[in-house]
PyMOL Python script that loads the backbone (N, CA, C, O; Angstrom):
from pymol import cmd

cmd.read_pdbstr("""\
ATOM      1  N   MET A   1    -257.833-114.064 128.836  1.00  0.00           N
ATOM      2  CA  MET A   1    -256.471-114.187 128.368  1.00  0.00           C
ATOM      3  C   MET A   1    -256.428-115.203 127.244  1.00  0.00           C
ATOM      4  O   MET A   1    -257.046-116.264 127.337  1.00  0.00           O
ATOM      5  N   ARG A   2    -255.712-114.889 126.197  1.00  0.00           N
ATOM      6  CA  ARG A   2    -255.532-115.815 125.085  1.00  0.00           C
ATOM      7  C   ARG A   2    -254.198-116.527 125.214  1.00  0.00           C
ATOM      8  O   ARG A   2    -253.181-115.914 125.539  1.00  0.00           O
ATOM      9  N   LEU A   3    -254.212-117.830 124.954  1.00  0.00           N
ATOM     10  CA  LEU A   3    -252.993-118.627 124.965  1.00  0.00           C
ATOM     11  C   LEU A   3    -252.737-119.157 123.564  1.00  0.00           C
ATOM     12  O   LEU A   3    -253.651-119.629 122.888  1.00  0.00           O
ATOM     13  N   LYS A   4    -251.499-119.074 123.140  1.00  0.00           N
ATOM     14  CA  LYS A   4    -251.102-119.637 121.855  1.00  0.00           C
ATOM     15  C   LYS A   4    -250.875-121.133 122.029  1.00  0.00           C
ATOM     16  O   LYS A   4    -250.654-121.585 123.152  1.00  0.00           O
ATOM     17  N   PRO A   5    -250.922-121.920 120.948  1.00  0.00           N
ATOM     18  CA  PRO A   5    -250.648-123.354 121.062  1.00  0.00           C
ATOM     19  C   PRO A   5    -249.312-123.599 121.770  1.00  0.00           C
ATOM     20  O   PRO A   5    -248.296-123.000 121.417  1.00  0.00           O
ATOM     21  N   GLY A   6    -249.322-124.472 122.759  1.00  0.00           N
ATOM     22  CA  GLY A   6    -248.118-124.799 123.505  1.00  0.00           C
ATOM     23  C   GLY A   6    -247.786-123.833 124.622  1.00  0.00           C
ATOM     24  O   GLY A   6    -246.886-124.101 125.418  1.00  0.00           O
ATOM     25  N   GLU A   7    -248.490-122.713 124.701  1.00  0.00           N
ATOM     26  CA  GLU A   7    -248.234-121.717 125.754  1.00  0.00           C
ATOM     27  C   GLU A   7    -248.927-122.145 127.040  1.00  0.00           C
ATOM     28  O   GLU A   7    -249.978-122.784 127.000  1.00  0.00           O
ATOM     29  N   SER A   8    -248.346-121.798 128.165  1.00  0.00           N
ATOM     30  CA  SER A   8    -248.938-122.143 129.457  1.00  0.00           C
ATOM     31  C   SER A   8    -249.215-120.888 130.267  1.00  0.00           C
ATOM     32  O   SER A   8    -248.748-119.800 129.930  1.00  0.00           O
ATOM     33  N   ARG A   9    -249.968-121.049 131.322  1.00  0.00           N
ATOM     34  CA  ARG A   9    -250.307-119.944 132.220  1.00  0.00           C
ATOM     35  C   ARG A   9    -250.267-120.463 133.632  1.00  0.00           C
ATOM     36  O   ARG A   9    -250.782-121.543 133.922  1.00  0.00           O
ATOM     37  N   GLU A  10    -249.659-119.700 134.507  1.00  0.00           N
ATOM     38  CA  GLU A  10    -249.651-120.042 135.921  1.00  0.00           C
ATOM     39  C   GLU A  10    -250.642-119.131 136.628  1.00  0.00           C
ATOM     40  O   GLU A  10    -250.632-117.916 136.432  1.00  0.00           O
ATOM     41  N   ASP A  11    -251.493-119.725 137.446  1.00  0.00           N
ATOM     42  CA  ASP A  11    -252.501-118.953 138.167  1.00  0.00           C
ATOM     43  C   ASP A  11    -252.703-119.608 139.528  1.00  0.00           C
ATOM     44  O   ASP A  11    -252.179-120.691 139.785  1.00  0.00           O
ATOM     45  N   HIS A  12    -253.445-118.966 140.374  1.00  0.00           N
ATOM     46  CA  HIS A  12    -253.692-119.486 141.717  1.00  0.00           C
ATOM     47  C   HIS A  12    -255.154-119.857 141.877  1.00  0.00           C
ATOM     48  O   HIS A  12    -256.043-119.125 141.441  1.00  0.00           O
ATOM     49  N   ALA A  13    -255.395-120.990 142.503  1.00  0.00           N
ATOM     50  CA  ALA A  13    -256.754-121.446 142.798  1.00  0.00           C
ATOM     51  C   ALA A  13    -256.910-121.538 144.311  1.00  0.00           C
ATOM     52  O   ALA A  13    -255.927-121.621 145.048  1.00  0.00           O
ATOM     53  N   ALA A  14    -258.145-121.522 144.753  1.00  0.00           N
ATOM     54  CA  ALA A  14    -258.412-121.636 146.191  1.00  0.00           C
ATOM     55  C   ALA A  14    -257.980-123.012 146.683  1.00  0.00           C
ATOM     56  O   ALA A  14    -258.291-124.022 146.051  1.00  0.00           O
ATOM     57  N   CYS A  15    -257.272-123.061 147.799  1.00  0.00           N
ATOM     58  CA  CYS A  15    -256.889-124.335 148.407  1.00  0.00           C
ATOM     59  C   CYS A  15    -258.003-124.782 149.344  1.00  0.00           C
ATOM     60  O   CYS A  15    -258.772-123.966 149.851  1.00  0.00           O
ATOM     61  N   ALA A  16    -258.074-126.070 149.561  1.00  0.00           N
ATOM     62  CA  ALA A  16    -259.072-126.660 150.453  1.00  0.00           C
ATOM     63  C   ALA A  16    -260.482-126.276 150.015  1.00  0.00           C
ATOM     64  O   ALA A  16    -261.334-125.970 150.849  1.00  0.00           O
ATOM     65  N   ALA A  17    -260.731-126.292 148.688  1.00  0.00           N
ATOM     66  CA  ALA A  17    -262.046-125.965 148.157  1.00  0.00           C
ATOM     67  C   ALA A  17    -262.530-127.095 147.251  1.00  0.00           C
ATOM     68  O   ALA A  17    -261.833-127.498 146.320  1.00  0.00           O
ATOM     69  N   SER A  18    -263.719-127.594 147.529  1.00  0.00           N
ATOM     70  CA  SER A  18    -264.312-128.668 146.734  1.00  0.00           C
ATOM     71  C   SER A  18    -265.754-128.307 146.402  1.00  0.00           C
ATOM     72  O   SER A  18    -266.307-127.354 146.951  1.00  0.00           O
ATOM     73  N   GLY A  19    -266.358-129.077 145.499  1.00  0.00           N
ATOM     74  CA  GLY A  19    -267.759-128.865 145.161  1.00  0.00           C
ATOM     75  C   GLY A  19    -268.014-127.473 144.623  1.00  0.00           C
ATOM     76  O   GLY A  19    -267.268-126.993 143.769  1.00  0.00           O
ATOM     77  N   LYS A  20    -269.060-126.813 145.108  1.00  0.00           N
ATOM     78  CA  LYS A  20    -269.443-125.492 144.587  1.00  0.00           C
ATOM     79  C   LYS A  20    -268.415-124.413 144.908  1.00  0.00           C
ATOM     80  O   LYS A  20    -268.475-123.325 144.336  1.00  0.00           O
ATOM     81  N   ASP A  21    -267.474-124.686 145.808  1.00  0.00           N
ATOM     82  CA  ASP A  21    -266.446-123.700 146.159  1.00  0.00           C
ATOM     83  C   ASP A  21    -265.186-123.809 145.301  1.00  0.00           C
ATOM     84  O   ASP A  21    -264.245-123.038 145.490  1.00  0.00           O
ATOM     85  N   MET A  22    -265.156-124.767 144.348  1.00  0.00           N
ATOM     86  CA  MET A  22    -263.976-124.928 143.495  1.00  0.00           C
ATOM     87  C   MET A  22    -263.720-123.667 142.677  1.00  0.00           C
ATOM     88  O   MET A  22    -264.658-122.971 142.290  1.00  0.00           O
ATOM     89  N   THR A  23    -262.456-123.379 142.418  1.00  0.00           N
ATOM     90  CA  THR A  23    -262.085-122.337 141.465  1.00  0.00           C
ATOM     91  C   THR A  23    -262.291-122.913 140.070  1.00  0.00           C
ATOM     92  O   THR A  23    -261.955-124.071 139.823  1.00  0.00           O
ATOM     93  N   SER A  24    -262.842-122.116 139.157  1.00  0.00           N
ATOM     94  CA  SER A  24    -263.007-122.601 137.787  1.00  0.00           C
ATOM     95  C   SER A  24    -262.756-121.480 136.795  1.00  0.00           C
ATOM     96  O   SER A  24    -262.964-120.303 137.088  1.00  0.00           O
ATOM     97  N   TRP A  25    -262.300-121.879 135.606  1.00  0.00           N
ATOM     98  CA  TRP A  25    -262.061-120.935 134.511  1.00  0.00           C
ATOM     99  C   TRP A  25    -262.808-121.432 133.286  1.00  0.00           C
ATOM    100  O   TRP A  25    -262.794-122.627 132.994  1.00  0.00           O
ATOM    101  N   ARG A  26    -263.453-120.535 132.573  1.00  0.00           N
ATOM    102  CA  ARG A  26    -264.136-120.849 131.320  1.00  0.00           C
ATOM    103  C   ARG A  26    -263.091-120.907 130.211  1.00  0.00           C
ATOM    104  O   ARG A  26    -262.212-120.048 130.145  1.00  0.00           O
ATOM    105  N   VAL A  27    -263.180-121.913 129.339  1.00  0.00           N
ATOM    106  CA  VAL A  27    -262.237-122.073 128.232  1.00  0.00           C
ATOM    107  C   VAL A  27    -263.005-121.938 126.921  1.00  0.00           C
ATOM    108  O   VAL A  27    -263.936-122.695 126.647  1.00  0.00           O
ATOM    109  N   ARG A  28    -262.589-120.944 126.105  1.00  0.00           N
ATOM    110  CA  ARG A  28    -263.244-120.692 124.812  1.00  0.00           C
ATOM    111  C   ARG A  28    -262.208-120.689 123.692  1.00  0.00           C
ATOM    112  O   ARG A  28    -261.020-120.467 123.923  1.00  0.00           O
ATOM    113  N   THR A  29    -262.687-120.941 122.472  1.00  0.00           N
ATOM    114  CA  THR A  29    -261.836-120.792 121.295  1.00  0.00           C
ATOM    115  C   THR A  29    -261.740-119.302 120.972  1.00  0.00           C
ATOM    116  O   THR A  29    -262.452-118.493 121.566  1.00  0.00           O
ATOM    117  N   THR A  30    -260.867-118.936 120.039  1.00  0.00           N
ATOM    118  CA  THR A  30    -260.720-117.521 119.690  1.00  0.00           C
ATOM    119  C   THR A  30    -261.999-116.936 119.090  1.00  0.00           C
ATOM    120  O   THR A  30    -262.207-115.724 119.149  1.00  0.00           O
ATOM    121  N   ASP A  31    -262.863-117.788 118.511  1.00  0.00           N
ATOM    122  CA  ASP A  31    -264.120-117.277 117.960  1.00  0.00           C
ATOM    123  C   ASP A  31    -265.274-117.364 118.963  1.00  0.00           C
ATOM    124  O   ASP A  31    -266.431-117.150 118.601  1.00  0.00           O
ATOM    125  N   GLY A  32    -264.959-117.679 120.225  1.00  0.00           N
ATOM    126  CA  GLY A  32    -265.961-117.641 121.290  1.00  0.00           C
ATOM    127  C   GLY A  32    -266.671-118.943 121.590  1.00  0.00           C
ATOM    128  O   GLY A  32    -267.517-118.976 122.484  1.00  0.00           O
ATOM    129  N   LEU A  33    -266.363-120.027 120.876  1.00  0.00           N
ATOM    130  CA  LEU A  33    -266.998-121.313 121.127  1.00  0.00           C
ATOM    131  C   LEU A  33    -266.550-121.852 122.489  1.00  0.00           C
ATOM    132  O   LEU A  33    -265.352-121.925 122.762  1.00  0.00           O
ATOM    133  N   LEU A  34    -267.498-122.224 123.334  1.00  0.00           N
ATOM    134  CA  LEU A  34    -267.179-122.756 124.659  1.00  0.00           C
ATOM    135  C   LEU A  34    -266.625-124.170 124.542  1.00  0.00           C
ATOM    136  O   LEU A  34    -267.299-125.056 124.016  1.00  0.00           O
ATOM    137  N   LEU A  35    -265.411-124.391 125.022  1.00  0.00           N
ATOM    138  CA  LEU A  35    -264.799-125.717 125.034  1.00  0.00           C
ATOM    139  C   LEU A  35    -265.098-126.450 126.332  1.00  0.00           C
ATOM    140  O   LEU A  35    -265.203-127.677 126.339  1.00  0.00           O
ATOM    141  N   GLY A  36    -265.235-125.721 127.420  1.00  0.00           N
ATOM    142  CA  GLY A  36    -265.485-126.326 128.720  1.00  0.00           C
ATOM    143  C   GLY A  36    -264.916-125.466 129.829  1.00  0.00           C
ATOM    144  O   GLY A  36    -264.752-124.257 129.667  1.00  0.00           O
ATOM    145  N   TYR A  37    -264.614-126.094 130.959  1.00  0.00           N
ATOM    146  CA  TYR A  37    -264.135-125.379 132.140  1.00  0.00           C
ATOM    147  C   TYR A  37    -262.957-126.127 132.751  1.00  0.00           C
ATOM    148  O   TYR A  37    -262.887-127.355 132.697  1.00  0.00           O
ATOM    149  N   ILE A  38    -262.053-125.383 133.322  1.00  0.00           N
ATOM    150  CA  ILE A  38    -261.025-125.962 134.184  1.00  0.00           C
ATOM    151  C   ILE A  38    -261.528-125.749 135.602  1.00  0.00           C
ATOM    152  O   ILE A  38    -261.517-124.626 136.105  1.00  0.00           O
ATOM    153  N   ALA A  39    -261.965-126.816 136.245  1.00  0.00           N
ATOM    154  CA  ALA A  39    -262.511-126.747 137.600  1.00  0.00           C
ATOM    155  C   ALA A  39    -261.527-127.415 138.550  1.00  0.00           C
ATOM    156  O   ALA A  39    -261.263-128.612 138.436  1.00  0.00           O
ATOM    157  N   VAL A  40    -260.984-126.639 139.488  1.00  0.00           N
ATOM    158  CA  VAL A  40    -259.894-127.092 140.345  1.00  0.00           C
ATOM    159  C   VAL A  40    -260.426-127.523 141.707  1.00  0.00           C
ATOM    160  O   VAL A  40    -260.805-126.694 142.535  1.00  0.00           O
ATOM    161  N   ASP A  41    -260.445-128.836 141.920  1.00  0.00           N
ATOM    162  CA  ASP A  41    -260.905-129.428 143.178  1.00  0.00           C
ATOM    163  C   ASP A  41    -259.683-129.719 144.044  1.00  0.00           C
ATOM    164  O   ASP A  41    -258.918-130.634 143.740  1.00  0.00           O
ATOM    165  N   THR A  42    -259.492-128.965 145.104  1.00  0.00           N
ATOM    166  CA  THR A  42    -258.339-129.149 145.994  1.00  0.00           C
ATOM    167  C   THR A  42    -258.820-129.271 147.438  1.00  0.00           C
ATOM    168  O   THR A  42    -258.893-128.271 148.152  1.00  0.00           O
ATOM    169  N   PRO A  43    -259.151-130.494 147.876  1.00  0.00           N
ATOM    170  CA  PRO A  43    -259.636-130.671 149.243  1.00  0.00           C
ATOM    171  C   PRO A  43    -258.605-130.314 150.316  1.00  0.00           C
ATOM    172  O   PRO A  43    -258.958-130.117 151.479  1.00  0.00           O
ATOM    173  N   ARG A  44    -257.343-130.234 149.925  1.00  0.00           N
ATOM    174  CA  ARG A  44    -256.288-129.779 150.849  1.00  0.00           C
ATOM    175  C   ARG A  44    -255.271-128.989 150.022  1.00  0.00           C
ATOM    176  O   ARG A  44    -255.331-128.996 148.792  1.00  0.00           O
ATOM    177  N   LYS A  45    -254.356-128.320 150.681  1.00  0.00           N
ATOM    178  CA  LYS A  45    -253.373-127.519 149.960  1.00  0.00           C
ATOM    179  C   LYS A  45    -252.501-128.426 149.090  1.00  0.00           C
ATOM    180  O   LYS A  45    -251.969-129.430 149.562  1.00  0.00           O
ATOM    181  N   GLN A  46    -252.365-128.065 147.844  1.00  0.00           N
ATOM    182  CA  GLN A  46    -251.527-128.831 146.914  1.00  0.00           C
ATOM    183  C   GLN A  46    -250.979-127.879 145.866  1.00  0.00           C
ATOM    184  O   GLN A  46    -251.739-127.143 145.237  1.00  0.00           O
ATOM    185  N   ASP A  47    -249.675-127.886 145.673  1.00  0.00           N
ATOM    186  CA  ASP A  47    -249.026-127.019 144.687  1.00  0.00           C
ATOM    187  C   ASP A  47    -248.619-127.823 143.455  1.00  0.00           C
ATOM    188  O   ASP A  47    -248.471-129.043 143.512  1.00  0.00           O
ATOM    189  N   GLY A  48    -248.445-127.123 142.357  1.00  0.00           N
ATOM    190  CA  GLY A  48    -247.854-127.721 141.171  1.00  0.00           C
ATOM    191  C   GLY A  48    -248.780-128.570 140.317  1.00  0.00           C
ATOM    192  O   GLY A  48    -248.295-129.423 139.575  1.00  0.00           O
ATOM    193  N   LEU A  49    -250.089-128.376 140.388  1.00  0.00           N
ATOM    194  CA  LEU A  49    -250.995-129.133 139.537  1.00  0.00           C
ATOM    195  C   LEU A  49    -250.998-128.539 138.139  1.00  0.00           C
ATOM    196  O   LEU A  49    -250.939-127.319 137.985  1.00  0.00           O
ATOM    197  N   VAL A  50    -251.066-129.372 137.133  1.00  0.00           N
ATOM    198  CA  VAL A  50    -251.117-128.928 135.744  1.00  0.00           C
ATOM    199  C   VAL A  50    -252.416-129.444 135.137  1.00  0.00           C
ATOM    200  O   VAL A  50    -252.689-130.644 135.160  1.00  0.00           O
ATOM    201  N   PHE A  51    -253.216-128.526 134.594  1.00  0.00           N
ATOM    202  CA  PHE A  51    -254.486-128.876 133.971  1.00  0.00           C
ATOM    203  C   PHE A  51    -254.381-128.612 132.484  1.00  0.00           C
ATOM    204  O   PHE A  51    -254.032-127.505 132.074  1.00  0.00           O
ATOM    205  N   LEU A  52    -254.677-129.611 131.672  1.00  0.00           N
ATOM    206  CA  LEU A  52    -254.611-129.480 130.224  1.00  0.00           C
ATOM    207  C   LEU A  52    -255.960-129.010 129.689  1.00  0.00           C
ATOM    208  O   LEU A  52    -257.003-129.546 130.065  1.00  0.00           O
ATOM    209  N   ILE A  53    -255.940-128.015 128.817  1.00  0.00           N
ATOM    210  CA  ILE A  53    -257.182-127.494 128.250  1.00  0.00           C
ATOM    211  C   ILE A  53    -257.946-128.603 127.533  1.00  0.00           C
ATOM    212  O   ILE A  53    -259.177-128.620 127.549  1.00  0.00           O
ATOM    213  N   SER A  54    -257.226-129.523 126.907  1.00  0.00           N
ATOM    214  CA  SER A  54    -257.889-130.620 126.195  1.00  0.00           C
ATOM    215  C   SER A  54    -258.649-131.551 127.128  1.00  0.00           C
ATOM    216  O   SER A  54    -259.441-132.373 126.666  1.00  0.00           O
ATOM    217  N   GLN A  55    -258.425-131.438 128.426  1.00  0.00           N
ATOM    218  CA  GLN A  55    -259.137-132.262 129.404  1.00  0.00           C
ATOM    219  C   GLN A  55    -260.171-131.446 130.183  1.00  0.00           C
ATOM    220  O   GLN A  55    -260.576-131.842 131.277  1.00  0.00           O
ATOM    221  N   SER A  56    -260.597-130.315 129.628  1.00  0.00           N
ATOM    222  CA  SER A  56    -261.536-129.462 130.357  1.00  0.00           C
ATOM    223  C   SER A  56    -262.843-130.192 130.628  1.00  0.00           C
ATOM    224  O   SER A  56    -263.245-131.082 129.879  1.00  0.00           O
ATOM    225  N   SER A  57    -263.503-129.792 131.729  1.00  0.00           N
ATOM    226  CA  SER A  57    -264.775-130.387 132.135  1.00  0.00           C
ATOM    227  C   SER A  57    -265.930-129.742 131.385  1.00  0.00           C
ATOM    228  O   SER A  57    -265.801-128.627 130.879  1.00  0.00           O
ATOM    229  N   ARG A  58    -267.062-130.442 131.312  1.00  0.00           N
ATOM    230  CA  ARG A  58    -268.241-129.905 130.633  1.00  0.00           C
ATOM    231  C   ARG A  58    -268.951-128.833 131.461  1.00  0.00           C
ATOM    232  O   ARG A  58    -269.701-128.025 130.913  1.00  0.00           O
ATOM    233  N   ASP A  59    -268.721-128.822 132.770  1.00  0.00           N
ATOM    234  CA  ASP A  59    -269.403-127.864 133.626  1.00  0.00           C
ATOM    235  C   ASP A  59    -268.469-127.406 134.740  1.00  0.00           C
ATOM    236  O   ASP A  59    -267.347-127.899 134.855  1.00  0.00           O
ATOM    237  N   ARG A  60    -268.922-126.480 135.548  1.00  0.00           N
ATOM    238  CA  ARG A  60    -268.088-125.917 136.614  1.00  0.00           C
ATOM    239  C   ARG A  60    -268.084-126.758 137.890  1.00  0.00           C
ATOM    240  O   ARG A  60    -267.332-126.458 138.817  1.00  0.00           O
ATOM    241  N   ILE A  61    -268.908-127.802 137.955  1.00  0.00           N
ATOM    242  CA  ILE A  61    -268.975-128.583 139.189  1.00  0.00           C
ATOM    243  C   ILE A  61    -268.307-129.953 139.074  1.00  0.00           C
ATOM    244  O   ILE A  61    -268.243-130.697 140.053  1.00  0.00           O
ATOM    245  N   SER A  62    -267.805-130.290 137.869  1.00  0.00           N
ATOM    246  CA  SER A  62    -267.069-131.539 137.684  1.00  0.00           C
ATOM    247  C   SER A  62    -265.581-131.204 137.691  1.00  0.00           C
ATOM    248  O   SER A  62    -265.107-130.422 136.867  1.00  0.00           O
ATOM    249  N   ALA A  63    -264.865-131.793 138.612  1.00  0.00           N
ATOM    250  CA  ALA A  63    -263.429-131.516 138.711  1.00  0.00           C
ATOM    251  C   ALA A  63    -262.701-131.971 137.448  1.00  0.00           C
ATOM    252  O   ALA A  63    -263.004-133.028 136.894  1.00  0.00           O
ATOM    253  N   THR A  64    -261.746-131.170 137.002  1.00  0.00           N
ATOM    254  CA  THR A  64    -260.951-131.476 135.821  1.00  0.00           C
ATOM    255  C   THR A  64    -259.800-132.402 136.209  1.00  0.00           C
ATOM    256  O   THR A  64    -259.113-132.130 137.193  1.00  0.00           O
ATOM    257  N   PRO A  65    -259.565-133.489 135.467  1.00  0.00           N
ATOM    258  CA  PRO A  65    -258.399-134.333 135.761  1.00  0.00           C
ATOM    259  C   PRO A  65    -257.113-133.536 135.575  1.00  0.00           C
ATOM    260  O   PRO A  65    -257.050-132.659 134.713  1.00  0.00           O
ATOM    261  N   HIS A  66    -256.108-133.825 136.356  1.00  0.00           N
ATOM    262  CA  HIS A  66    -254.844-133.076 136.244  1.00  0.00           C
ATOM    263  C   HIS A  66    -253.661-133.996 136.147  1.00  0.00           C
ATOM    264  O   HIS A  66    -253.723-135.163 136.535  1.00  0.00           O
ATOM    265  N   ASP A  67    -252.574-133.456 135.622  1.00  0.00           N
ATOM    266  CA  ASP A  67    -251.273-134.134 135.582  1.00  0.00           C
ATOM    267  C   ASP A  67    -250.378-133.398 136.566  1.00  0.00           C
ATOM    268  O   ASP A  67    -250.367-132.167 136.578  1.00  0.00           O
ATOM    269  N   ASN A  68    -249.635-134.110 137.382  1.00  0.00           N
ATOM    270  CA  ASN A  68    -248.706-133.419 138.278  1.00  0.00           C
ATOM    271  C   ASN A  68    -247.412-134.152 138.396  1.00  0.00           C
ATOM    272  O   ASN A  68    -246.514-133.709 139.111  1.00  0.00           O
TER     273      ASN A  68
END
""", "prot")
cmd.dss("prot")
cmd.show_as("cartoon", "prot")
cmd.util.cbc("prot")
cmd.orient("prot")
């Protein structure tokens, strides 16, 4: 899915999942350059987390910082 500047996307991640079980999304530029990953570490159920693409992680096993 492509997002325009300032556009957001709501999606669902696995709850109570940490480490290798985290949900993650690959983030690329429109020309295919890998920017990083949004890796969602949720050791318990939590709603309403916001992850900024500019804070993407370098890999799928490092949790991405979030704003909520």
